[in-house]
Biopython code that builds the backbone (N, CA, C, O; Angstrom):
import numpy as np
from Bio.PDB.StructureBuilder import StructureBuilder

atoms = [
    (1, "MET", "N", (0.792, -0.930, 0.142)),
    (1, "MET", "CA", (-0.049, -0.125, -0.111)),
    (1, "MET", "C", (0.974, 1.122, 0.027)),
    (1, "MET", "O", (1.920, 1.326, 0.788)),
    (2, "ARG", "N", (0.478, 1.762, -0.870)),
    (2, "ARG", "CA", (1.191, 3.374, -1.082)),
    (2, "ARG", "C", (0.789, 4.579, 0.274)),
    (2, "ARG", "O", (-0.203, 4.723, 0.989)),
    (3, "HIS", "N", (1.868, 5.162, 0.184)),
    (3, "HIS", "CA", (1.398, 6.280, 1.406)),
    (3, "HIS", "C", (1.125, 7.723, 0.715)),
    (3, "HIS", "O", (1.739, 7.993, -0.317)),
    (4, "SER", "N", (0.233, 8.630, 1.262)),
    (4, "SER", "CA", (0.684, 9.747, 0.580)),
    (4, "SER", "C", (2.030, 10.519, 1.242)),
    (4, "SER", "O", (2.779, 10.023, 2.084)),
    (5, "LYS", "N", (2.116, 11.544, 0.787)),
    (5, "LYS", "CA", (2.952, 12.199, 1.351)),
    (5, "LYS", "C", (2.929, 12.920, 2.548)),
    (5, "LYS", "O", (3.936, 13.549, 2.876)),
    (6, "LEU", "N", (1.766, 12.921, 3.362)),
    (6, "LEU", "CA", (1.298, 13.338, 4.319)),
    (6, "LEU", "C", (1.635, 12.442, 5.427)),
    (6, "LEU", "O", (1.964, 13.014, 6.466)),
    (7, "GLN", "N", (1.624, 11.098, 5.433)),
    (7, "GLN", "CA", (1.122, 9.749, 5.899)),
    (7, "GLN", "C", (3.042, 9.749, 5.774)),
    (7, "GLN", "O", (3.654, 10.013, 6.809)),
    (8, "GLN", "N", (3.536, 9.564, 4.984)),
    (8, "GLN", "CA", (5.172, 9.574, 5.157)),
    (8, "GLN", "C", (5.631, 9.969, 5.789)),
    (8, "GLN", "O", (6.404, 9.371, 6.538)),
    (9, "GLN", "N", (5.360, 11.376, 5.824)),
    (9, "GLN", "CA", (5.997, 12.261, 6.731)),
    (9, "GLN", "C", (5.672, 12.671, 8.203)),
    (9, "GLN", "O", (6.383, 13.562, 8.669)),
    (10, "VAL", "N", (4.679, 12.136, 9.013)),
    (10, "VAL", "CA", (4.278, 11.403, 9.809)),
    (10, "VAL", "C", (5.131, 10.156, 10.390)),
    (10, "VAL", "O", (5.514, 10.024, 11.553)),
    (11, "LEU", "N", (5.276, 9.536, 9.626)),
    (11, "LEU", "CA", (5.894, 8.172, 10.014)),
    (11, "LEU", "C", (7.539, 8.590, 9.859)),
    (11, "LEU", "O", (8.391, 7.919, 10.441)),
    (12, "VAL", "N", (7.777, 9.358, 9.310)),
    (12, "VAL", "CA", (9.651, 9.438, 9.147)),
    (12, "VAL", "C", (9.634, 10.556, 10.650)),
    (12, "VAL", "O", (10.649, 10.631, 11.342)),
    (13, "LEU", "N", (8.398, 11.339, 10.992)),
    (13, "LEU", "CA", (8.410, 11.818, 12.234)),
    (13, "LEU", "C", (8.349, 11.230, 13.140)),
    (13, "LEU", "O", (8.855, 11.725, 14.147)),
    (14, "TYR", "N", (7.705, 9.890, 13.236)),
    (14, "TYR", "CA", (7.735, 8.871, 14.376)),
    (14, "TYR", "C", (9.087, 8.347, 14.768)),
    (14, "TYR", "O", (9.470, 8.303, 15.937)),
    (15, "ARG", "N", (9.913, 7.882, 13.554)),
    (15, "ARG", "CA", (10.821, 7.335, 13.896)),
    (15, "ARG", "C", (11.796, 7.865, 13.863)),
    (15, "ARG", "O", (12.889, 7.309, 13.976)),
    (16, "GLN", "N", (11.500, 9.760, 13.606)),
    (16, "GLN", "CA", (12.686, 10.560, 14.644)),
    (16, "GLN", "C", (12.371, 10.591, 16.270)),
    (16, "GLN", "O", (13.202, 10.797, 17.155)),
    (17, "PHE", "N", (11.164, 10.371, 16.410)),
    (17, "PHE", "CA", (10.657, 10.713, 18.038)),
    (17, "PHE", "C", (11.375, 9.601, 18.659)),
    (17, "PHE", "O", (12.155, 9.845, 19.579)),
    (18, "LEU", "N", (11.147, 8.128, 18.154)),
    (18, "LEU", "CA", (11.822, 6.931, 18.473)),
    (18, "LEU", "C", (13.454, 7.034, 19.002)),
    (18, "LEU", "O", (13.864, 6.878, 20.152)),
    (19, "ARG", "N", (14.280, 7.366, 17.704)),
    (19, "ARG", "CA", (15.646, 7.644, 17.770)),
    (19, "ARG", "C", (15.880, 8.618, 18.913)),
    (19, "ARG", "O", (16.629, 8.242, 19.815)),
    (20, "ALA", "N", (15.156, 10.206, 19.007)),
    (20, "ALA", "CA", (15.576, 11.016, 19.857)),
    (20, "ALA", "C", (15.289, 10.707, 21.356)),
    (20, "ALA", "O", (15.990, 11.237, 22.218)),
    (21, "ALA", "N", (14.221, 9.817, 21.704)),
    (21, "ALA", "CA", (14.098, 8.751, 23.065)),
    (21, "ALA", "C", (14.543, 7.928, 23.508)),
    (21, "ALA", "O", (14.372, 7.617, 24.687)),
    (22, "GLN", "N", (15.303, 7.278, 22.643)),
    (22, "GLN", "CA", (16.022, 6.160, 23.141)),
    (22, "GLN", "C", (17.056, 6.635, 24.453)),
    (22, "GLN", "O", (17.210, 5.657, 25.186)),
    (23, "ASN", "N", (17.690, 7.655, 24.883)),
    (23, "ASN", "CA", (18.410, 7.904, 25.752)),
    (23, "ASN", "C", (17.800, 8.481, 26.972)),
    (23, "ASN", "O", (18.314, 8.658, 28.077)),
    (24, "LYS", "N", (16.139, 8.840, 26.393)),
    (24, "LYS", "CA", (15.447, 9.367, 27.996)),
    (24, "LYS", "C", (14.528, 8.138, 28.178)),
    (24, "LYS", "O", (14.034, 7.413, 27.314)),
    (25, "PRO", "N", (14.436, 8.098, 29.375)),
    (25, "PRO", "CA", (13.676, 6.858, 30.200)),
    (25, "PRO", "C", (12.324, 7.001, 30.354)),
    (25, "PRO", "O", (12.001, 8.081, 30.848)),
    (26, "GLY", "N", (11.596, 6.387, 30.136)),
    (26, "GLY", "CA", (10.122, 6.706, 29.792)),
    (26, "GLY", "C", (9.089, 7.585, 28.723)),
    (26, "GLY", "O", (7.892, 7.872, 28.736)),
    (27, "PHE", "N", (10.352, 7.871, 27.705)),
    (27, "PHE", "CA", (9.818, 8.654, 26.812)),
    (27, "PHE", "C", (9.025, 7.873, 25.587)),
    (27, "PHE", "O", (8.065, 8.292, 24.941)),
    (28, "VAL", "N", (9.660, 6.718, 25.476)),
    (28, "VAL", "CA", (9.020, 5.659, 24.474)),
    (28, "VAL", "C", (7.407, 5.405, 24.351)),
    (28, "VAL", "O", (6.658, 5.568, 23.388)),
    (29, "PRO", "N", (7.222, 5.076, 25.304)),
    (29, "PRO", "CA", (5.757, 4.369, 25.668)),
    (29, "PRO", "C", (4.892, 5.433, 25.582)),
    (29, "PRO", "O", (3.712, 5.243, 25.288)),
    (30, "ARG", "N", (5.404, 6.709, 25.838)),
    (30, "ARG", "CA", (4.513, 7.883, 25.714)),
    (30, "ARG", "C", (4.115, 8.286, 24.537)),
    (30, "ARG", "O", (2.976, 8.675, 24.278)),
    (31, "ILE", "N", (5.256, 8.193, 23.592)),
    (31, "ILE", "CA", (5.452, 8.651, 22.317)),
    (31, "ILE", "C", (4.065, 7.772, 21.725)),
    (31, "ILE", "O", (2.918, 8.139, 21.470)),
    (32, "ARG", "N", (4.874, 6.214, 21.626)),
    (32, "ARG", "CA", (3.841, 5.260, 21.026)),
    (32, "ARG", "C", (2.370, 5.703, 21.315)),
    (32, "ARG", "O", (1.568, 6.000, 20.430)),
    (33, "ASP", "N", (2.158, 5.712, 22.407)),
    (33, "ASP", "CA", (0.608, 6.247, 23.034)),
    (33, "ASP", "C", (-0.025, 7.280, 22.053)),
    (33, "ASP", "O", (-1.128, 7.334, 21.508)),
    (34, "GLU", "N", (1.272, 8.219, 22.025)),
    (34, "GLU", "CA", (0.525, 9.734, 21.286)),
    (34, "GLU", "C", (0.078, 9.291, 20.021)),
    (34, "GLU", "O", (-1.093, 9.481, 19.692)),
    (35, "PHE", "N", (1.109, 8.561, 19.067)),
    (35, "PHE", "CA", (0.769, 8.494, 17.787)),
    (35, "PHE", "C", (-0.438, 7.627, 17.741)),
    (35, "PHE", "O", (-1.417, 7.955, 17.070)),
    (36, "ARG", "N", (-0.388, 6.325, 18.566)),
    (36, "ARG", "CA", (-1.775, 5.846, 18.403)),
    (36, "ARG", "C", (-3.246, 6.526, 18.728)),
    (36, "ARG", "O", (-4.346, 6.355, 18.204)),
    (37, "GLU", "N", (-2.879, 7.224, 19.627)),
    (37, "GLU", "CA", (-4.177, 7.902, 19.846)),
    (37, "GLU", "C", (-4.664, 8.769, 18.621)),
    (37, "GLU", "O", (-5.791, 8.832, 18.127)),
    (38, "ASN", "N", (-3.569, 9.383, 18.289)),
    (38, "ASN", "CA", (-3.805, 10.692, 16.795)),
    (38, "ASN", "C", (-4.081, 9.515, 15.374)),
    (38, "ASN", "O", (-4.523, 9.911, 14.296)),
    (39, "ALA", "N", (-3.807, 8.396, 15.587)),
    (39, "ALA", "CA", (-4.121, 7.269, 14.417)),
    (39, "ALA", "C", (-5.275, 7.224, 13.849)),
    (39, "ALA", "O", (-5.634, 6.820, 12.743)),
    (40, "ARG", "N", (-6.191, 8.000, 15.326)),
    (40, "ARG", "CA", (-7.351, 7.378, 15.009)),
    (40, "ARG", "C", (-8.044, 8.780, 14.394)),
    (40, "ARG", "O", (-9.263, 8.883, 14.258)),
    (41, "ILE", "N", (-7.167, 9.762, 14.068)),
    (41, "ILE", "CA", (-7.776, 10.848, 13.175)),
    (41, "ILE", "C", (-8.237, 10.251, 11.888)),
    (41, "ILE", "O", (-7.605, 9.310, 11.408)),
    (42, "LYS", "N", (-9.348, 10.755, 11.265)),
    (42, "LYS", "CA", (-9.591, 10.721, 10.101)),
    (42, "LYS", "C", (-8.596, 11.179, 8.998)),
    (42, "LYS", "O", (-8.078, 12.286, 8.851)),
    (43, "LYS", "N", (-8.477, 10.163, 8.338)),
    (43, "LYS", "CA", (-7.539, 10.709, 7.280)),
    (43, "LYS", "C", (-7.667, 12.131, 6.237)),
    (43, "LYS", "O", (-6.740, 12.831, 5.830)),
    (44, "THR", "N", (-9.046, 12.269, 5.991)),
    (44, "THR", "CA", (-9.412, 12.893, 5.451)),
    (44, "THR", "C", (-9.614, 14.652, 6.176)),
    (44, "THR", "O", (-10.012, 15.682, 5.632)),
    (45, "ASP", "N", (-9.127, 14.381, 7.638)),
    (45, "ASP", "CA", (-8.880, 15.749, 8.716)),
    (45, "ASP", "C", (-7.281, 16.292, 8.338)),
    (45, "ASP", "O", (-6.266, 16.292, 9.035)),
    (46, "VAL", "N", (-7.487, 16.695, 7.098)),
    (46, "VAL", "CA", (-6.174, 17.295, 6.561)),
    (46, "VAL", "C", (-5.735, 18.358, 7.937)),
    (46, "VAL", "O", (-4.829, 18.203, 8.757)),
    (47, "MET", "N", (-6.417, 19.101, 7.858)),
    (47, "MET", "CA", (-5.947, 20.662, 8.728)),
    (47, "MET", "C", (-5.476, 20.096, 9.875)),
    (47, "MET", "O", (-4.384, 20.356, 10.382)),
    (48, "HIS", "N", (-6.623, 19.003, 10.467)),
    (48, "HIS", "CA", (-5.795, 18.517, 11.966)),
    (48, "HIS", "C", (-4.602, 17.989, 12.274)),
    (48, "HIS", "O", (-3.952, 18.248, 13.287)),
    (49, "ILE", "N", (-4.187, 16.962, 11.071)),
    (49, "ILE", "CA", (-3.136, 16.600, 10.762)),
    (49, "ILE", "C", (-2.299, 17.368, 10.854)),
    (49, "ILE", "O", (-1.874, 17.646, 11.975)),
    (50, "GLU", "N", (-1.739, 18.015, 9.634)),
    (50, "GLU", "CA", (-1.075, 19.318, 9.659)),
    (50, "GLU", "C", (-0.315, 19.904, 11.032)),
    (50, "GLU", "O", (0.818, 19.922, 11.513)),
    (51, "TYR", "N", (-1.521, 20.323, 11.319)),
    (51, "TYR", "CA", (-1.262, 21.363, 12.876)),
    (51, "TYR", "C", (-0.550, 20.007, 13.771)),
    (51, "TYR", "O", (0.611, 20.195, 14.137)),
    (52, "LEU", "N", (-1.172, 18.708, 14.122)),
    (52, "LEU", "CA", (-0.365, 18.035, 14.796)),
    (52, "LEU", "C", (1.145, 17.952, 14.382)),
    (52, "LEU", "O", (2.079, 18.335, 15.087)),
    (53, "TYR", "N", (1.255, 17.341, 13.012)),
    (53, "TYR", "CA", (2.479, 17.211, 12.474)),
    (53, "TYR", "C", (3.478, 18.600, 12.820)),
    (53, "TYR", "O", (4.505, 18.292, 13.425)),
    (54, "ARG", "N", (3.375, 19.548, 12.629)),
    (54, "ARG", "CA", (4.000, 21.232, 13.015)),
    (54, "ARG", "C", (4.198, 20.604, 14.470)),
    (54, "ARG", "O", (5.182, 19.971, 14.855)),
    (55, "ARG", "N", (3.188, 20.880, 15.103)),
    (55, "ARG", "CA", (3.173, 20.797, 16.725)),
    (55, "ARG", "C", (4.345, 19.297, 17.112)),
    (55, "ARG", "O", (5.267, 19.455, 17.913)),
    (56, "GLY", "N", (4.218, 18.573, 16.743)),
    (56, "GLY", "CA", (5.144, 17.487, 16.539)),
    (56, "GLY", "C", (6.521, 17.714, 16.188)),
    (56, "GLY", "O", (7.440, 17.152, 16.785)),
    (57, "GLN", "N", (6.659, 18.357, 15.432)),
    (57, "GLN", "CA", (8.158, 18.804, 14.824)),
    (57, "GLN", "C", (8.928, 20.190, 15.875)),
    (57, "GLN", "O", (10.081, 20.602, 16.005)),
    (58, "ARG", "N", (7.795, 20.513, 16.380)),
    (58, "ARG", "CA", (8.563, 21.497, 17.685)),
    (58, "ARG", "C", (8.890, 20.536, 18.832)),
    (58, "ARG", "O", (10.043, 20.541, 19.262)),
    (59, "GLN", "N", (8.143, 19.857, 19.272)),
    (59, "GLN", "CA", (8.263, 18.506, 20.509)),
    (59, "GLN", "C", (9.357, 17.676, 20.539)),
    (59, "GLN", "O", (9.882, 17.050, 21.460)),
    (60, "LEU", "N", (9.755, 17.841, 18.691)),
    (60, "LEU", "CA", (10.924, 16.936, 18.762)),
    (60, "LEU", "C", (12.344, 17.654, 19.040)),
    (60, "LEU", "O", (13.269, 17.184, 19.701)),
    (61, "GLU", "N", (12.299, 18.967, 18.349)),
    (61, "GLU", "CA", (13.214, 19.898, 18.780)),
    (61, "GLU", "C", (13.511, 19.936, 20.096)),
    (61, "GLU", "O", (14.678, 20.095, 20.452)),
    (62, "GLN", "N", (12.154, 19.748, 21.292)),
    (62, "GLN", "CA", (12.262, 20.097, 22.414)),
    (62, "GLN", "C", (13.322, 18.387, 23.013)),
    (62, "GLN", "O", (14.322, 18.422, 23.730)),
    (63, "LEU", "N", (12.749, 17.261, 22.499)),
    (63, "LEU", "CA", (12.917, 16.474, 23.056)),
    (63, "LEU", "C", (14.628, 16.093, 22.352)),
    (63, "LEU", "O", (15.375, 15.337, 22.973)),
    (64, "ARG", "N", (14.990, 16.635, 21.223)),
    (64, "ARG", "CA", (16.566, 16.646, 21.211)),
    (64, "ARG", "C", (17.562, 17.266, 22.173)),
    (64, "ARG", "O", (18.729, 16.915, 22.348)),
    (65, "ASP", "N", (16.990, 18.116, 22.683)),
    (65, "ASP", "CA", (17.722, 19.411, 23.521)),
    (65, "ASP", "C", (17.838, 18.354, 25.258)),
    (65, "ASP", "O", (16.994, 17.847, 25.997)),
    (66, "ALA", "N", (19.275, 18.441, 25.266)),
    (66, "ALA", "CA", (19.930, 17.623, 26.261)),
    (66, "ALA", "C", (19.176, 17.828, 27.426)),
    (66, "ALA", "O", (18.833, 16.855, 28.098)),
    (67, "ASN", "N", (18.868, 18.993, 27.756)),
    (67, "ASN", "CA", (18.409, 19.224, 29.219)),
    (67, "ASN", "C", (16.678, 18.988, 29.038)),
    (67, "ASN", "O", (15.960, 19.027, 30.037)),
    (68, "THR", "N", (16.298, 18.824, 28.121)),
    (68, "THR", "CA", (14.631, 18.028, 28.528)),
    (68, "THR", "C", (14.964, 16.756, 29.256)),
    (68, "THR", "O", (15.787, 15.894, 28.949)),
    (69, "LYS", "N", (13.923, 16.840, 30.576)),
    (69, "LYS", "CA", (13.564, 15.901, 31.085)),
    (69, "LYS", "C", (12.598, 15.327, 30.760)),
    (69, "LYS", "O", (12.638, 14.109, 30.583)),
    (70, "GLN", "N", (11.106, 16.272, 30.540)),
    (70, "GLN", "CA", (9.801, 15.579, 30.333)),
    (70, "GLN", "C", (9.755, 16.623, 29.027)),
    (70, "GLN", "O", (10.485, 17.493, 28.552)),
    (71, "LEU", "N", (8.309, 15.944, 28.697)),
    (71, "LEU", "CA", (7.676, 16.902, 27.805)),
    (71, "LEU", "C", (6.158, 17.303, 28.438)),
    (71, "LEU", "O", (5.863, 16.403, 29.224)),
    (72, "GLY", "N", (5.145, 18.268, 28.388)),
    (72, "GLY", "CA", (4.327, 18.395, 28.542)),
    (72, "GLY", "C", (3.283, 18.157, 27.574)),
    (72, "GLY", "O", (3.534, 18.326, 26.380)),
    (73, "SER", "N", (1.896, 17.704, 28.038)),
    (73, "SER", "CA", (0.439, 17.610, 27.068)),
    (73, "SER", "C", (-0.460, 17.756, 27.796)),
    (73, "SER", "O", (-0.746, 17.487, 28.963)),
    (74, "PHE", "N", (-1.033, 18.388, 26.670)),
    (74, "PHE", "CA", (-2.916, 18.654, 26.979)),
    (74, "PHE", "C", (-4.060, 17.548, 26.619)),
    (74, "PHE", "O", (-4.399, 16.871, 25.648)),
    (75, "SER", "N", (-4.341, 17.701, 27.585)),
    (75, "SER", "CA", (-5.554, 16.395, 27.044)),
    (75, "SER", "C", (-7.164, 16.930, 27.355)),
    (75, "SER", "O", (-7.258, 17.834, 28.186)),
    (76, "LYS", "N", (-8.193, 16.515, 26.849)),
    (76, "LYS", "CA", (-9.250, 16.823, 27.218)),
    (76, "LYS", "C", (-9.973, 15.679, 28.147)),
    (76, "LYS", "O", (-9.914, 14.451, 28.075)),
    (77, "PRO", "N", (-10.744, 16.627, 29.130)),
    (77, "PRO", "CA", (-11.419, 15.370, 30.110)),
    (77, "PRO", "C", (-12.334, 14.840, 29.372)),
    (77, "PRO", "O", (-13.079, 15.353, 28.537)),
    (78, "GLU", "N", (-12.196, 13.463, 29.841)),
    (78, "GLU", "CA", (-12.982, 12.474, 29.051)),
    (78, "GLU", "C", (-14.573, 12.615, 29.447)),
    (78, "GLU", "O", (-15.451, 12.101, 28.754)),
    (79, "ARG", "N", (-14.826, 13.316, 30.554)),
    (79, "ARG", "CA", (-16.325, 13.727, 30.720)),
    (79, "ARG", "C", (-15.578, 15.185, 31.689)),
    (79, "ARG", "O", (-14.580, 15.391, 32.380)),
    (80, "PRO", "N", (-16.859, 15.990, 31.172)),
    (80, "PRO", "CA", (-16.913, 17.467, 31.948)),
    (80, "PRO", "C", (-16.950, 17.205, 33.520)),
    (80, "PRO", "O", (-17.355, 16.122, 33.941)),
    (81, "ALA", "N", (-16.541, 18.162, 34.336)),
    (81, "ALA", "CA", (-16.720, 18.145, 35.742)),
    (81, "ALA", "C", (-17.994, 18.336, 36.132)),
    (81, "ALA", "O", (-18.682, 19.139, 35.502)),
    (82, "GLU", "N", (-18.577, 17.571, 37.330)),
    (82, "GLU", "CA", (-19.702, 18.410, 38.115)),
    (82, "GLU", "C", (-19.917, 19.516, 38.660)),
    (82, "GLU", "O", (-19.104, 19.921, 39.491)),
    (83, "THR", "N", (-20.916, 20.187, 38.375)),
    (83, "THR", "CA", (-20.963, 21.402, 39.356)),
    (83, "THR", "C", (-21.591, 20.875, 40.597)),
    (83, "THR", "O", (-22.180, 19.824, 40.849)),
    (84, "LEU", "N", (-21.234, 22.098, 41.406)),
    (84, "LEU", "CA", (-22.031, 22.081, 42.425)),
    (84, "LEU", "C", (-23.449, 22.708, 42.845)),
    (84, "LEU", "O", (-23.928, 22.464, 43.952)),
]
sb = StructureBuilder()
sb.init_structure("model")
sb.init_model(0)
sb.init_chain("A")
sb.init_seg("    ")
for serial, (resi, resn, name, xyz) in enumerate(atoms, 1):
    if name == "N":
        sb.init_residue(resn, " ", resi, " ")
    sb.init_atom(name, np.array(xyz, "f"), 0.0, 1.0, " ", f" {name:<3s}", serial, name[0])
structure = sb.get_structure()
């Protein structure tokens, strides 16, 4: 199966993340989880995929920094908090 150019770029980014995380404990499972979660995005949602790709490039640069010990992430709560 042939991949689109964007799919190829995402796969290259994934491999770059895995290489950069080899010497940083605990990063590889987090990277795999993040990419698996985002793999659920519809292939037709190109704008969202491109946004995440650019964000991933910035995070990769942070990961490559020798001083980086952790990367932050933001996620939506699964259900809204109850109000009193």
